[in-house]
C-alpha positions in Angstrom: 0.0 -0.2 0.0 1.5 2.9 -1.0 2.3 5.9 1.5 1.2 9.4 0.6 4.0 11.5 -0.1 2.9 14.8 1.8 2.9 12.8 5.2 6.5 12.3 4.9 9.0 15.1 4.3 12.2 14.9 2.4 14.2 15.1 5.5 13.0 12.2 7.1 12.9 10.3 3.7 16.3 10.8 3.1 17.6 10.5 7.5 15.1 6.6 7.3 17.0 5.6 4.0 20.6 6.6 5.6 19.3 4.5 8.5 19.6 0.6 9.0 15.7 -0.3 10.1 16.0 -3.7 12.2 12.5 -5.1 13.0 12.9 -7.8 16.0 9.2 -9.6 15.3 7.6 -10.4 12.4 5.2 -13.0 12.1 5.6 -13.8 8.1 6.7 -17.5 8.5 3.7 -18.3 10.3 1.3 -16.7 7.5 3.4 -18.9 4.8 2.5 -22.3 6.6 -0.7 -21.7 7.8 -2.2 -20.7 3.7 0.8 -20.5 1.6 1.7 -17.1 1.7 4.3 -16.0 -0.7 6.4 -13.3 0.6 8.4 -12.9 -2.8 5.1 -11.4 -4.1 3.7 -8.0 -3.5 0.1 -8.4 -1.1 -2.7 -5.9 -0.4 -4.8 -5.7 2.4 -8.5 -4.3 1.5 -9.8 -4.7 4.6 -10.2 -1.7 7.5 -6.8 -1.5 9.8 -5.1 -4.4 7.7 -6.2 -7.0 10.6 -4.5 -10.0 11.8 -1.9 -10.9 8.0 -1.3 -9.6 4.7 0.7 -7.0 6.5 4.3 -7.5 5.3 6.2 -8.9 1.8 9.5 -8.3 0.8 8.4 -5.8 -1.9 6.5 -4.0 1.1 9.7 -4.6 3.2 12.1 -2.9 0.5 9.4 0.0 0.0 9.4 0.3 4.1 13.8 0.8 4.2 13.6 -2.3 6.7 17.4 -3.4 6.3 16.9 -6.7 8.6 14.1 -8.3 9.8 13.5 -11.7 12.7 11.1 -14.2 11.3 9.1 -15.6 14.1 8.7 -19.0 14.5 5.6 -20.3 16.2 5.1 -23.6 17.4 1.9 -25.2 18.5 2.2 -25.4 22.1 0.0 -29.0 22.3 2.4 -31.1 19.6 5.7 -30.1 21.6 7.2 -33.4 21.1 7.5 -32.3 17.1 8.6 -28.7 18.1 12.1 -29.5 17.0 10.9 -30.7 13.5 8.2 -27.5 13.2 11.3 -25.2 13.6 13.5 -27.1 11.4 10.6 -26.4 8.9 10.1 -22.9 9.5 14.2 -22.4 8.9 14.0 -24.0 5.7 10.8 -21.8 4.6 13.2 -18.6 5.7 15.9 -20.1 3.8 13.3 -20.4 0.5 12.7 -16.7 1.0 16.9 -16.8 -0.1 16.7 -19.1 -2.8 13.6 -17.4 -4.4 14.7 -13.8 -3.9 18.6 -14.0 -3.8 18.9 -10.5 -5.3 16.1 -9.2 -2.9 17.2 -11.2 0.7 20.0 -13.1 2.8 20.0 -15.3 5.4 22.7 -14.0 7.8 25.1 -15.1 10.5 26.9 -12.0 12.2 26.0 -8.4 12.5 29.0 -8.0 9.8 26.7 -9.8 7.6 23.6 -7.6 8.4 26.0 -4.7 7.2 27.2 -6.8 4.5 23.7 -7.4 3.5 22.5 -3.7 3.6 25.6 -2.5 1.4 24.4 -5.0 -1.0 21.1 -3.5 -0.9 19.5 -7.0 0.3 17.1 -7.6 3.5 19.1 -9.4 6.2 16.9 -12.4 7.5 17.4 -14.5 11.0 14.8 -16.2 12.8 13.6 -16.2 16.5 11.8 -18.6 18.4 8.8 -18.1 20.5 8.6 -19.9 23.5 11.1 -22.6 24.6 8.1 -25.5 24.3 9.0 -25.7 20.8 13.1 -27.3 21.9 10.9 -29.8 24.0 13.6 -30.0 26.3 16.4 -30.9 23.5 19.0 -28.2 24.4 21.4 -30.5 22.3 19.7 -29.4 18.8 20.1 -25.5 19.4 23.8 -25.5 17.4 21.7 -26.7 14.3 19.2 -24.3 14.7 21.8 -21.5 15.6 23.4 -22.6 11.7 20.3 -22.6 10.3 19.6 -18.9 11.3 18.0 -18.8 14.5 19.3 -16.2 16.4 16.8 -15.5 19.5 15.1 -17.9 21.4 12.1 -16.5 23.7 11.6 -18.2 26.9 7.8 -18.5 27.0 4.8 -17.5 24.8 1.1 -18.0 25.9 1.7 -21.3 27.5 3.6 -22.6 30.5 6.4 -24.8 29.6 9.6 -26.9 30.9 11.6 -24.1 31.4 9.5 -21.1 32.1 6.3 -19.4 32.8 4.1 -17.4 30.8 2.8 -13.6 31.7 -0.7 -14.0 30.0 -2.6 -17.5 28.9 -2.4 -21.1 29.4 -0.4 -21.9 32.7 0.3 -18.4 33.2 1.0 -17.0 37.2 2.8 -14.4 38.8 4.9 -16.7 41.5 7.3 -19.0 39.4 10.8 -18.1 38.2 12.7 -20.1 35.6 12.7 -24.0 36.5 16.3 -25.9 36.7 15.9 -26.7 32.9 14.9 -23.2 32.0 18.3 -21.7 34.1 20.3 -24.2 31.8 18.7 -23.4 28.6 19.8 -19.5 29.3 22.8 -20.4 30.3 23.7 -22.4 27.1 21.6 -19.8 24.8 24.7 -17.3 25.9 27.2 -20.3 24.9 25.6 -20.8 21.4 25.9 -17.0 21.0 21.9 -16.9 20.5 19.8 -13.8 22.0 17.1 -14.4 25.0 14.0 -13.0 24.3 12.1 -11.8 27.3 8.7 -11.1 25.7 5.6 -12.9 27.3 7.6 -14.5 30.2 6.1 -13.8 33.4 7.9 -11.1 35.8 9.8 -13.4 37.8 11.2 -15.6 35.0 11.7 -12.1 33.5 13.6 -10.8 36.4 15.7 -13.9 37.1 17.2 -13.7 33.3 18.3 -10.1 33.6 19.9 -10.8 36.9 21.8 -14.3 35.5 22.4 -13.6 32.1 26.4 -12.1 31.3 25.0 -10.9 27.4 22.1 -8.5 26.5 18.8 -9.5 26.3 15.9 -8.5 24.1 12.1 -7.8 24.5 11.7 -8.1 21.1 7.8 -7.3 20.7 6.5 -5.2 23.8 4.4 -2.1 25.2 5.5 0.0 28.6 3.1 0.3 31.1 4.8 3.7 31.8 2.6 5.0 28.4 0.2 2.5 28.6 -0.6 0.3 32.0 -2.2 -3.3 30.3 -1.0 -6.7 31.1 1.3 -7.3 28.3 4.1 -4.5 28.7 7.1 -4.0 30.8 7.5 -1.9 33.8 10.0 0.6 34.7 11.8 -1.8 36.4 11.9 -4.3 34.0 13.0 -1.5 31.5 16.1 -0.8 33.9 16.8 -4.4 34.2 17.2 -5.0 30.5 19.2 -1.7 30.3 21.7 -3.3 33.0 22.2 -6.5 30.7 23.2 -3.8 27.5 19.9 -5.1 25.9 16.9 -3.6 23.5 13.1 -3.5 24.0 11.9 -3.4 20.7 8.6 -1.3 20.5 5.4 -3.1 19.4 3.0 -1.9 16.8 0.0 -3.2 17.7 -2.4 -0.6 19.2 -4.3 -2.8 21.6 -0.5 -2.6 23.6 0.0 1.4 22.8 -3.2 3.0 23.8 -6.8 2.3 25.5 -9.7 2.4 22.4 -9.8 0.2 19.6 -6.8 2.1 17.5 -4.2 4.5 17.4 -1.5 6.5 15.4 1.6 5.6 14.9 2.5 8.5 17.2 2.2 6.1 19.7 4.8 4.1 18.9 7.0 7.2 19.4 5.6 7.8 22.7 6.4 4.6 24.4 10.1 4.9 22.9 10.6 7.9 24.6 9.4 6.5 27.6 12.1 4.0 27.2 14.6 6.4 26.4 13.3 8.5 29.3 13.8 5.5 31.9 16.4 3.9 30.2 18.3 5.3 28.2 18.5 6.1 24.4 20.6 2.9 23.8 18.0 0.3 24.3 15.5 1.1 22.4 14.8 -1.2 19.0 11.6 -1.9 16.8 9.4 -5.0 17.1 6.4 -4.4 15.0 4.6 -7.8 15.3 3.2 -7.7 11.8 1.5 -10.7 10.5 1.5 -11.5 14.0 -2.6 -11.7 14.3 -2.6 -8.5 15.3 -4.2 -5.0 14.0 -1.9 -2.3 12.9 -2.6 2.0 13.5 -4.6 3.8 10.2 -1.5 5.3 9.3 0.6 1.9 9.4 -1.2 -0.5 7.3 1.8 -2.5 6.8 5.3 -2.4 6.7 6.0 0.0 3.3 4.6 3.1 5.9 7.8 2.6 7.8 9.0 6.1 6.9 6.0 7.5 8.6 7.9 6.6 12.0 10.9 8.3 11.5 8.7 11.8 9.9 7.1 11.0 13.8 9.9 10.6 15.7 11.6 14.2 13.6 8.4 15.9 14.7 8.3 14.5 18.2 11.9 16.5 18.7 14.3 13.1 19.0 17.5 14.0 17.6 19.2 12.4 14.4 21.6 10.0 16.4 18.4 9.2 18.8 16.4 7.6 15.7 19.3 5.9 14.6 19.6 4.3 17.7 15.9 3.2 17.6 15.6 2.0 14.0 18.5 -0.6 13.9 21.9 0.5 15.5 21.0 -0.8 19.4 19.8 -3.8 17.9 22.7 -4.2 15.7 25.1 -3.2 19.0 23.4 -6.4 20.8 23.2 -8.6 17.8 27.1 -8.0 17.6 27.7 -8.2 21.1 25.8 -11.9 21.3 25.9 -13.5 18.1 29.1 -12.5 16.6 
């Protein structure tokens, strides 16, 4: 969906084009698996608020100036025994993006590969797992998955698992921290050079990981309670805990977690970004849109092609060029380099 030229100034367009933009959470692999969505083709969602899917594909990621994107891997919690094979299939699907569009995308290994992909005019691809249940307690598979492009693992999703307890959903509670296996998993993820994602985990597990880890962590897609107090969002103490690890909080683009009411402007993303800066500092903010994650989006952000509008709104909010560069992707690249090489 084309972005109206008048909404984005030449200054914002030039700055956006000069920045590395990293999206820490895009669920298009789920669409691909569920109904054979073709990520190499340009799609258009004609429904109001672009509900649920049809929000991202390679042509629109290019239009939006997205330089790197983490593709989320979702595993059915009722079939956790087959989780490792589901992860393998998803990683094969991601490799298929490169096979079908080698001129446009590249599955990467290190931070230098992200930079090289950008210099070659390609979108860097890597994967993130939502929920340790997908591993089915097979820590020994991590090396294989990392070699195929897995670069972060979320300890929980919407169900309790062998490692951790979720903040919301089946089996959630506010008391339990990590299991012994969960602690072993955290240690092994660091050994393997895989980032730890704290999205969806309950507060005790979240704080325990921040205290235990010796590496930067991510919260790949979340809002913050200081801007909007809702169950999904994290509080100021949690923000500072991530900052203490050198980590990055990726702000989600879903209105349900940005502001009360059915919908909101993309300006609310900026408001959440500014709160993280105020509490934790400008070195700890990133983006995690959650596009194609069965969420609605702001009307002024119907799909990823509208990403330059975020840069426009950040400029209008008085953010400096350095802050904008950091929030769009430089912070995430630094955390990626620290952990993944």
